[in-house]
C-alpha positions as CSV (number, residue, x, y, z in Angstrom):
1,M,-0.1,-0.7,0.4
2,T,1.2,3.4,-1.5
3,T,1.2,5.7,1.7
4,E,-0.4,9.2,1.9
5,S,2.9,11.3,2.2
6,L,4.6,9.3,-0.7
7,I,0.6,10.3,-2.9
8,Q,1.5,14.2,-1.1
9,N,5.5,14.4,-2.4
10,Q,4.2,12.9,-5.8
11,I,1.0,15.0,-6.0
12,R,2.6,18.4,-5.6
13,V,5.8,17.7,-8.2
14,G,2.8,17.4,-10.3
15,L,1.1,20.5,-9.9
16,S,3.8,21.5,-9.7
17,K,4.8,20.4,-12.8
18,A,1.9,21.9,-14.5
19,G,2.7,25.1,-13.2
20,H,0.8,25.7,-10.5
21,A,2.1,26.5,-7.1
22,V,1.0,23.9,-4.5
23,F,1.8,23.8,0.0
24,R,1.7,21.8,2.1
25,V,-0.6,22.1,5.5
26,N,0.7,21.0,9.2
27,V,-2.1,20.5,11.1
28,G,-3.0,19.7,14.6
29,K,-1.7,20.4,18.1
30,V,2.6,20.5,19.0
31,R,3.9,19.6,22.2
32,T,7.4,22.0,22.3
33,A,9.7,20.4,24.9
34,D,9.2,22.3,27.9
35,G,5.2,19.8,27.9
36,R,3.0,23.3,27.1
37,Y,0.6,22.3,23.3
38,F,0.0,24.4,20.8
39,D,-1.8,24.6,18.1
40,T,-0.9,25.2,14.5
41,G,-4.4,27.8,14.2
42,L,-6.1,26.6,10.6
43,P,-9.5,25.0,11.6
44,K,-10.2,21.5,11.6
45,G,-10.0,19.1,8.4
46,F,-8.2,21.8,6.9
47,S,-6.8,19.9,3.7
48,D,-2.8,18.9,3.2
49,L,-2.7,20.8,0.3
50,F,-3.9,23.8,-1.2
51,G,-2.4,26.3,-4.3
52,F,-3.3,28.1,-6.7
53,R,-3.4,28.3,-10.5
54,P,-1.9,30.6,-13.0
55,D,-5.2,32.3,-13.4
56,G,-5.3,32.6,-9.1
57,R,-8.5,30.7,-8.4
58,I,-8.2,29.0,-5.6
59,F,-7.7,25.0,-4.6
60,F,-8.0,22.4,-1.8
61,I,-7.1,18.9,-1.5
62,E,-7.5,16.5,0.8
63,V,-4.7,13.5,0.0
64,K,-5.4,9.6,0.7
65,N,-4.6,6.7,0.3
66,E,-6.5,3.4,-1.5
67,T,-8.5,3.0,1.9
68,G,-7.4,5.8,3.6
69,K,-11.0,7.1,5.0
70,V,-11.8,10.9,4.5
71,R,-12.7,12.2,8.7
72,P,-16.2,13.9,9.2
73,E,-14.8,17.7,9.2
74,Q,-12.1,17.1,6.9
75,E,-15.8,16.8,4.4
76,K,-16.7,19.1,6.2
77,F,-14.4,21.8,5.6
78,I,-14.3,20.6,1.3
79,E,-17.9,21.5,0.9
80,Q,-17.1,25.3,3.0
81,M,-14.6,25.8,0.3
82,K,-16.3,24.4,-2.5
83,K,-19.6,26.4,-1.0
84,R,-17.2,29.7,-1.3
85,G,-15.9,29.4,-5.6
86,A,-13.0,27.4,-4.3
87,L,-12.3,23.7,-6.3
88,A,-11.9,21.2,-3.2
89,G,-12.2,17.1,-3.2
90,V,-9.7,14.6,-2.0
91,A,-6.8,13.0,-4.2
92,R,-6.3,9.4,-4.0
93,S,-3.0,10.2,-7.3
94,V,-1.9,12.3,-8.8
95,E,-4.3,11.7,-11.5
96,D,-6.9,12.5,-9.2
97,A,-6.0,15.8,-8.0
98,M,-5.4,17.1,-11.3
99,E,-8.6,16.6,-12.2
100,I,-9.6,18.4,-8.2
101,V,-7.6,21.4,-10.0
102,N,-8.7,21.5,-13.5
103,E,-12.7,21.3,-12.4
């Protein structure tokens, strides 16, 4: 089974080669060396990747492997972004990501 991090990297390379600006997002809580936690500040469900097409249209891509399940907060985030005019979806391959971005 392909790891999500490998698929994510393949998508980043593929979208970049196609002329899109793409950024990886790290979300969640992090524990500091002194034991404190801090939140990254992004909303729950924020997609793994986001970026812009050359025409400026923004996109959000949630990356999953073959068996990965989309969590409810991820589904909600994708739907909210679509309602606001962004391109958004779940990609399990570079081809899936291209379909989302080229919608």
